[in-house]
C-alpha positions as CSV (number, residue, x, y, z in Angstrom):
1,X,140.2,84.2,60.0
2,X,140.9,84.3,63.7
3,X,139.6,81.4,65.7
4,X,137.6,82.4,68.8
5,X,138.4,80.6,72.0
6,X,136.0,77.8,72.8
7,X,133.6,78.1,75.8
8,X,135.5,77.0,78.9
9,X,134.6,73.4,79.7
10,X,131.6,73.5,77.5
11,X,131.3,72.5,73.8
12,X,129.0,74.3,71.5
13,X,126.8,71.3,71.0
14,X,126.3,71.0,74.8
15,X,125.2,74.6,75.0
16,X,122.7,74.2,72.2
17,X,121.5,70.9,73.7
18,X,121.1,72.4,77.2
19,X,119.1,75.4,75.8
20,X,117.1,73.6,73.2
21,X,116.0,71.2,76.0
22,X,113.9,74.2,77.3
23,X,110.5,74.8,75.7
24,X,109.2,77.5,78.0
25,X,110.6,81.1,77.9
26,X,111.4,81.6,81.5
27,X,113.4,78.4,82.0
28,X,115.2,79.2,78.8
29,X,116.1,82.7,80.0
30,X,117.3,81.3,83.4
31,X,119.5,78.7,81.6
32,X,121.0,81.5,79.5
33,X,121.8,83.6,82.7
34,X,123.3,80.5,84.4
35,X,125.5,79.8,81.4
36,X,126.6,83.4,81.4
37,X,127.7,83.2,85.0
38,X,129.4,79.8,84.5
39,X,131.3,80.6,81.3
40,X,132.4,84.1,82.2
41,X,133.0,83.5,85.9
42,X,130.4,86.2,86.6
43,X,128.9,86.6,90.0
44,X,125.5,87.7,88.7
45,X,123.7,87.8,85.4
46,X,120.5,89.6,84.3
47,X,118.3,89.0,81.2
48,X,116.3,92.1,80.4
49,X,113.4,91.9,77.9
50,X,112.1,94.8,75.9
51,X,108.6,96.1,76.8
52,X,107.7,98.2,73.8
53,X,104.4,99.5,75.2
54,X,106.1,100.9,78.3
55,X,109.4,101.8,76.6
56,X,111.3,99.9,79.2
57,X,113.6,97.0,79.9
58,X,112.3,94.5,82.4
59,X,114.6,92.2,84.4
60,X,112.8,89.0,83.6
61,X,115.6,86.8,85.1
62,X,118.1,88.3,87.5
63,X,120.3,85.6,89.2
64,X,121.0,86.7,92.7
65,X,118.1,89.3,92.8
66,X,115.1,87.0,92.7
67,X,111.9,88.6,93.8
68,X,113.1,92.1,93.1
69,X,111.2,94.1,90.5
70,X,113.8,95.3,88.0
71,X,112.8,97.8,85.4
72,X,114.8,100.6,83.6
73,X,113.8,103.0,80.8
74,X,114.6,102.0,77.3
75,X,117.0,104.8,76.6
76,X,120.8,105.3,76.5
77,X,121.1,106.4,80.1
78,X,122.1,102.9,81.3
79,X,124.4,100.2,80.0
80,X,121.5,97.8,79.2
81,X,119.5,100.6,77.5
82,X,122.5,101.7,75.5
83,X,123.2,98.2,74.3
84,X,119.6,97.8,73.3
85,X,119.2,101.1,71.5
86,X,122.6,100.9,69.8
87,X,122.4,97.2,69.1
88,X,126.0,96.8,70.1
89,X,127.7,94.6,72.8
90,X,129.9,96.3,75.3
91,X,132.7,95.4,77.8
92,X,133.3,97.7,80.8
93,X,136.3,97.1,83.0
94,X,135.2,99.5,85.8
95,X,131.6,100.6,85.8
96,X,132.3,103.3,88.4
97,X,134.8,105.0,86.2
98,X,134.7,107.3,83.2
99,X,133.0,105.5,80.3
100,X,133.4,108.3,77.7
101,X,136.1,106.4,75.9
102,X,133.5,104.0,74.8
103,X,130.7,106.5,74.2
104,X,130.2,110.0,75.6
105,X,126.6,109.1,76.6
106,X,127.4,105.7,78.1
107,X,127.0,105.5,81.9
108,X,126.3,102.8,84.5
109,X,122.9,103.3,86.1
110,X,123.5,102.4,89.7
111,X,119.8,102.4,90.7
112,X,119.6,98.7,90.4
113,X,122.8,98.3,92.4
114,X,121.2,100.4,95.2
115,X,118.1,98.3,95.0
116,X,119.8,95.0,95.4
117,X,122.7,96.2,97.6
118,X,125.4,95.4,95.1
119,X,128.3,97.3,93.6
120,X,129.0,96.5,89.9
121,X,132.5,97.0,88.7
122,X,133.1,94.6,85.8
123,X,130.3,94.4,83.2
124,X,129.7,92.7,79.9
125,X,126.4,93.1,77.9
126,X,125.1,91.9,74.6
127,X,121.8,92.4,72.7
128,X,119.5,89.4,72.3
129,X,118.0,89.1,68.9
130,X,115.1,87.0,67.5
131,X,115.0,87.1,63.7
132,X,117.0,90.3,63.5
133,X,114.8,92.2,66.1
134,X,116.4,93.1,69.4
135,X,114.2,91.6,72.2
136,X,116.4,92.2,75.2
137,X,119.9,92.4,76.7
138,X,122.0,89.8,78.5
139,X,124.4,91.2,81.2
140,X,127.1,89.6,83.2
141,X,128.3,91.4,86.4
142,X,131.2,91.1,88.9
143,X,132.0,93.3,91.9
144,X,135.7,93.4,91.1
145,X,137.2,95.6,88.2
146,X,138.9,94.1,85.2
147,X,137.4,90.6,85.5
148,X,136.2,90.2,81.9
149,X,138.5,89.9,79.0
150,X,137.8,90.6,75.3
151,X,137.4,86.8,74.8
152,X,134.8,86.8,77.6
153,X,132.9,89.5,75.8
154,X,133.0,87.4,72.6
155,X,131.7,84.4,74.6
156,X,128.8,86.4,75.9
157,X,128.0,87.7,72.4
158,X,128.0,84.1,71.0
159,X,125.8,83.0,73.9
160,X,123.4,85.8,73.1
161,X,123.2,84.7,69.5
162,X,122.5,81.1,70.4
163,X,120.0,82.3,73.0
164,X,118.1,84.3,70.4
165,X,117.7,81.3,68.2
166,X,116.5,79.1,71.1
167,X,114.1,81.8,72.3
168,X,112.6,81.9,68.8
169,X,112.0,78.2,69.0
170,X,110.6,78.4,72.5
171,X,108.4,81.3,71.4
172,X,106.9,79.3,68.6
173,X,106.3,76.4,70.9
174,X,104.7,78.7,73.5
175,X,102.4,80.2,70.8
176,X,101.1,76.8,70.0
177,X,100.6,75.9,73.6
178,X,98.8,79.3,74.3
179,X,96.4,78.8,71.4
180,X,95.4,75.4,72.6
181,X,95.1,76.6,76.2
182,X,93.0,79.6,75.3
183,X,90.6,77.4,73.4
184,X,90.4,74.9,76.2
185,X,89.9,77.7,78.8
186,X,87.2,79.3,76.7
187,X,85.3,76.0,76.6
188,X,85.7,75.6,80.4
189,X,84.6,79.2,81.0
190,X,81.4,78.7,78.9
191,X,80.6,75.6,81.0
192,X,81.4,77.4,84.2
193,X,79.3,80.5,83.3
194,X,76.4,78.4,82.3
195,X,76.6,76.6,85.7
196,X,77.2,79.7,87.7
197,X,74.2,81.5,86.3
198,X,71.8,78.6,85.8
199,X,72.1,77.3,89.3
200,X,71.1,80.5,91.2
201,X,68.4,81.4,88.6
202,X,66.9,77.9,89.0
203,X,67.0,78.4,92.8
204,X,65.4,81.8,92.6
205,X,62.5,80.3,90.5
206,X,62.0,77.5,92.9
207,X,62.1,79.7,96.0
208,X,59.7,82.2,94.4
209,X,57.2,79.4,93.7
210,X,57.4,78.3,97.3
211,X,57.1,81.9,98.6
212,X,53.9,82.4,96.5
213,X,52.4,79.2,98.2
214,X,53.5,80.4,101.7
215,X,51.1,83.4,101.9
216,X,49.7,82.1,105.2
217,X,53.1,81.8,106.9
218,X,54.8,85.3,106.9
219,X,57.9,84.1,108.7
220,X,58.7,81.3,106.3
221,X,57.8,83.5,103.3
222,X,60.2,86.2,104.6
223,X,63.0,83.5,104.9
224,X,62.4,82.4,101.3
225,X,62.5,85.9,100.1
226,X,65.8,86.5,101.8
227,X,67.2,83.5,100.1
228,X,65.9,84.8,96.8
229,X,67.7,88.1,97.4
230,X,70.9,86.3,98.2
231,X,70.8,84.2,95.0
232,X,70.0,87.2,92.9
233,X,73.0,89.0,94.4
234,X,75.2,86.0,93.4
235,X,74.2,86.5,89.7
236,X,74.6,90.3,90.0
237,X,78.1,89.8,91.5
238,X,79.1,87.5,88.7
239,X,77.8,89.9,86.0
240,X,79.5,92.8,87.7
241,X,82.8,90.9,87.8
242,X,82.6,90.2,84.1
243,X,81.9,93.9,83.4
244,X,84.8,95.0,85.6
245,X,87.2,92.6,83.8
246,X,85.9,93.8,80.4
247,X,86.6,97.4,81.3
248,X,90.1,96.6,82.6
249,X,90.9,94.6,79.4
250,X,89.8,97.6,77.2
251,X,92.1,99.9,79.2
252,X,89.3,102.1,80.5
253,X,90.1,104.6,83.3
254,X,87.3,104.3,85.9
255,X,88.4,107.1,88.2
256,X,91.2,109.6,88.4
257,X,94.8,108.7,88.0
258,X,96.4,110.2,91.1
259,X,98.6,109.3,94.1
260,X,96.6,106.9,96.3
261,X,97.4,106.2,99.9
262,X,97.5,102.4,100.0
263,X,97.3,102.2,103.8
264,X,94.0,104.1,103.8
265,X,92.7,101.9,100.9
266,X,93.7,98.8,102.9
267,X,91.7,100.0,105.9
268,X,88.6,100.8,103.7
269,X,88.9,97.4,102.0
270,X,89.0,95.5,105.3
271,X,86.0,97.4,106.6
272,X,84.1,96.4,103.4
273,X,85.0,92.7,104.0
274,X,83.8,92.6,107.6
275,X,80.5,90.8,106.8
276,X,82.2,88.2,104.6
277,X,84.9,87.6,107.2
278,X,82.3,87.2,110.0
279,X,80.3,84.7,107.9
280,X,83.4,82.7,107.2
281,X,84.6,83.0,110.9
282,X,88.0,84.3,109.5
283,X,90.0,86.9,111.4
284,X,91.4,89.7,109.3
285,X,94.4,91.6,110.6
286,X,96.0,94.8,109.2
287,X,99.7,95.5,109.4
288,X,100.2,98.9,107.9
289,X,103.4,101.0,107.7
290,X,102.3,104.7,107.5
291,X,105.6,105.7,105.9
292,X,104.6,103.8,102.8
293,X,104.7,106.1,99.8
294,X,101.5,106.7,97.8
295,X,101.2,104.9,94.4
296,X,100.0,106.7,91.3
297,X,97.1,104.6,90.0
298,X,93.5,104.9,88.8
299,X,91.6,105.4,92.1
300,X,88.6,103.6,90.5
301,X,90.6,100.5,89.8
302,X,92.9,100.3,92.9
303,X,90.0,99.2,95.2
304,X,89.4,96.3,92.9
305,X,92.9,95.0,93.4
306,X,92.7,95.1,97.1
307,X,89.1,93.7,97.4
308,X,89.9,90.8,95.0
309,X,93.0,89.7,96.8
310,X,91.4,90.1,100.2
311,X,88.1,88.4,99.4
312,X,89.9,85.5,97.7
313,X,92.0,85.0,100.9
314,X,88.9,85.0,103.1
315,X,86.9,82.7,100.8
316,X,89.6,80.1,100.6
317,X,90.4,80.1,104.3
318,X,88.4,77.8,106.7
319,X,86.7,79.0,109.8
320,X,89.1,79.8,112.6
321,X,91.8,80.8,110.1
322,X,93.6,84.2,109.7
323,X,94.1,86.6,106.9
324,X,96.7,89.4,107.1
325,X,96.7,92.4,104.8
326,X,100.1,94.2,105.0
327,X,101.3,97.4,103.3
328,X,104.9,98.6,103.6
329,X,107.6,100.5,101.7
330,X,109.7,98.4,99.4
331,X,112.3,99.2,96.7
332,X,111.2,102.8,95.8
333,X,107.6,101.8,96.0
334,X,104.9,100.1,98.0
335,X,104.5,96.4,98.7
336,X,101.0,95.0,99.4
337,X,100.9,91.5,100.8
338,X,97.9,89.3,101.6
339,X,98.7,86.2,103.7
340,X,96.2,83.5,104.5
341,X,96.1,80.2,106.4
342,X,93.8,78.7,103.7
343,X,93.8,75.7,101.5
344,X,96.9,76.7,99.5
345,X,97.5,76.1,95.8
346,X,98.9,72.9,94.1
347,X,102.6,73.7,93.1
348,X,102.1,72.8,89.5
349,X,99.2,75.2,89.2
350,X,100.8,78.4,90.5
351,X,102.1,79.6,87.2
352,X,98.6,79.4,85.6
353,X,96.7,81.5,88.2
354,X,97.0,84.7,86.2
355,X,95.6,83.2,83.0
356,X,92.1,84.0,81.9
357,X,89.4,81.6,83.1
358,X,91.9,79.5,85.2
359,X,90.9,78.3,88.6
360,X,93.0,76.0,90.8
361,X,91.6,72.5,91.0
362,X,91.1,72.5,94.8
363,X,89.3,75.9,94.5
364,X,86.8,74.4,92.0
365,X,86.2,71.3,94.1
366,X,85.2,73.5,97.1
367,X,82.3,75.0,95.2
368,X,83.4,78.6,95.8
369,X,81.9,81.1,93.3
370,X,84.4,82.4,90.8
371,X,85.2,82.9,87.1
372,X,89.0,82.7,87.0
373,X,89.1,86.3,85.7
374,X,89.6,88.3,88.9
375,X,93.4,87.7,89.2
376,X,93.7,88.4,85.4
377,X,92.2,91.9,86.1
378,X,94.4,92.4,89.1
379,X,97.5,91.7,87.0
380,X,96.4,94.0,84.2
381,X,95.7,96.9,86.5
382,X,99.0,96.5,88.5
383,X,101.2,96.2,85.4
384,X,99.4,99.1,83.6
385,X,100.8,101.3,86.4
386,X,104.3,99.9,86.4
387,X,103.9,97.3,89.1
388,X,104.3,93.6,89.6
389,X,102.1,90.9,91.1
390,X,103.1,87.4,92.3
391,X,102.1,84.5,94.5
392,X,103.7,81.9,96.8
393,X,101.8,79.1,98.3
394,X,102.1,75.8,100.3
395,X,99.3,73.3,99.6
396,X,97.2,72.9,102.8
397,X,98.9,75.7,104.7
398,X,98.2,78.9,102.9
399,X,99.2,81.5,100.4
400,X,100.9,84.9,100.0
401,X,99.8,87.1,97.2
402,X,101.8,90.3,96.7
403,X,101.6,93.5,94.6
404,X,104.4,96.0,94.2
405,X,103.7,99.5,92.8
406,X,106.2,102.2,92.2
407,X,106.0,105.3,94.3
408,X,104.0,108.1,92.7
409,X,103.7,111.2,94.8
410,X,102.0,114.5,93.7
411,X,105.3,115.8,92.3
412,X,106.2,112.8,90.2
């Protein structure tokens, strides 16, 4: 049996050791992509994962294209799609040439090249399998033709096989962590909900008792009644948020799915937040590019995305601070950004923000109302309509939350 060439400069046990040292999926995928670049001399590498619900491949890790939302259809009209559907690795010496010698349907989809400003010439790709099921595709890219040999293709195939095993182990570990975390967050949420509802209800009862006794002082009685109304609105707001999140989780459509002008929605959201911004003494500024394409989204849910991100930014920014709501075109879609000069988020907590019931430690300590469900709903809505959501933050200086939605005009 022919002996395959070893990985250049790296023994098999070292590869296994470096990958098995990862217990979370994303660091594992990044390690796989980095090894692909190193061992094949590739300039860039991408790990696509299958999204069965959307019938697409999502670029979960794309070295050299960080921050760009990469998604392609799960069909044979791209190299990654072809590899995934056929379950076969492929080596292409020149992606800009005729690929019919490999397969009549095989072609290089250059949309991602245009997105990231890159020209792919040499390309190797192999399926990623976990327990026999294809879960994604690993690609290695180079801008010069003929850079990958048959031995390189075998190296990538072997790396993909090892990566599948390691991803299976990482997945089992993550499942255990997730179960424990869900139970902990449920307990925290019950405690939070009891506090959030009990405290304003107790205040309403106390203020109502005082108001009854203040019949001879109309001004004081009016002040107490105003505080009762404020506390009642707190409880109503909490219940409404829970109902909103429940509808989102169940996949309900609250309005009409149609092209939505996000610049107009941004203006309407800012107007609705004027009272909150005034009470907080926070300046809200709009930066809107009117050439931004509309996004096809539920017009009953889109306002929730904007209002949640903007209200959070205002609530966690001290008086005298500034919040900016920006909308502009980006990568065949629309990018919405909310910048604030607020308290920021501890670095170790950023990756937990979009988990149910989670609230940053410094947010809880400030006593600001919240359930830890709003951002979960935002993520659900955005991803349901093909978008992405993310956050960057510097503790004590502020945060940037962003949402990218694909363009969706009336003719799409």
